[in-house]
Each structure stands twice: as C-alpha cells, then as structure tokens.
VEXDREN-2710 file (C-alpha; in Angstrom, 1 decimal):
% VEXDREN-2710
k/r/px/py/pz
1/MET/0.0/0.0/0.0
2/SER/1.0/3.6/-0.4
3/LYS/1.4/6.3/2.2
4/CYS/-1.2/9.0/2.9
5/PRO/0.0/12.3/1.3
6/VAL/-1.3/14.3/4.3
7/CYS/-0.1/12.4/7.4
8/GLY/2.2/9.6/6.0
9/LYS/0.2/6.7/7.5
10/GLU/-0.7/3.7/5.4
11/SER/-3.5/4.6/3.0
12/ALA/-6.9/2.9/3.5
13/GLY/-7.5/2.1/-0.2
14/GLY/-11.1/1.6/-1.3
15/LYS/-13.2/4.7/-1.5
16/LEU/-10.6/6.9/0.1
17/ARG/-7.8/5.6/-2.2
18/ALA/-4.7/7.6/-1.4
19/PHE/-5.8/8.8/2.1
20/CYS/-5.8/6.9/5.4
21/SER/-9.0/8.5/6.6
22/LYS/-11.9/10.8/5.6
23/ARG/-10.2/13.5/7.8
24/CYS/-7.0/13.5/5.7
25/ALA/-9.1/13.5/2.5
26/ASP/-11.0/16.6/3.8
27/VAL/-7.7/18.3/4.8
28/ASP/-6.4/17.7/1.2
29/LEU/-9.6/19.1/-0.3
30/GLY/-9.4/22.2/1.9
31/ARG/-5.8/22.8/0.7
32/TRP/-7.0/22.7/-2.9
33/LEU/-9.9/24.9/-2.2
34/GLY/-7.7/27.3/-0.3
35/GLU/-5.4/27.5/-3.3
36/ARG/-2.4/26.1/-1.3
37/TYR/-1.8/23.7/-4.2
38/VAL/-1.1/25.0/-7.7
39/VAL/-1.0/23.2/-11.0
40/GLN/1.5/24.9/-13.3
41/LYS/1.0/25.2/-17.0
42/ASP/3.2/23.2/-19.4
43/ASP/4.2/26.3/-21.3
44/PRO/4.1/29.4/-19.2
45/ASP/5.0/31.6/-22.2
46/SER/2.0/30.6/-24.3
47/ASP/-0.7/33.2/-24.9
48/PRO/-4.3/32.4/-24.0
49/VAL/-6.7/31.9/-26.9
50/ASP/-8.7/35.0/-27.7
51/LEU/-12.1/33.7/-28.6
52/THR/-13.2/37.1/-30.0
53/GLU/-10.9/36.6/-33.0
54/LEU/-12.7/33.4/-34.1
55/PRO/-14.9/33.8/-37.1
56/PRO/-18.7/33.6/-36.4
57/GLU/-20.4/30.3/-36.8
58/ASP/-22.8/29.9/-39.7
59/SER/-26.4/30.0/-38.4
60/LYS/-28.9/27.7/-40.1
END
C-alpha cells in the first residue's frame, strides 16, 4: 500500500484511495480549495486563446 499524502500513514484504499481517513481527504480538499496547491501550465510563455478573434459560426 501507499502512504497518505497528508499524514504519512498507510492509505486505506477503497473509497478513500490515497488517504488513510476521511479527515485526511478533507484536509487535502481544503488545501486545494484554499489554493495552497497549484497546477502549473506546461508552457508558461504561451498566450491564451482570444475567442473574440474566431470567425462567427454559420447559423442555419
């Protein structure tokens, strides 16, 4: 089994998967919601797509 990413105990598996308890799963969710975790973009220099430049769709 793997270790719980929050506290380091053995994970419970099953419904909680990586976490050892519902408490640790909730702590992890709170960290995501509080923006303590960040997912970085693959290419930080790429520009976002400007949807206003797309041609209008043909309406039928």
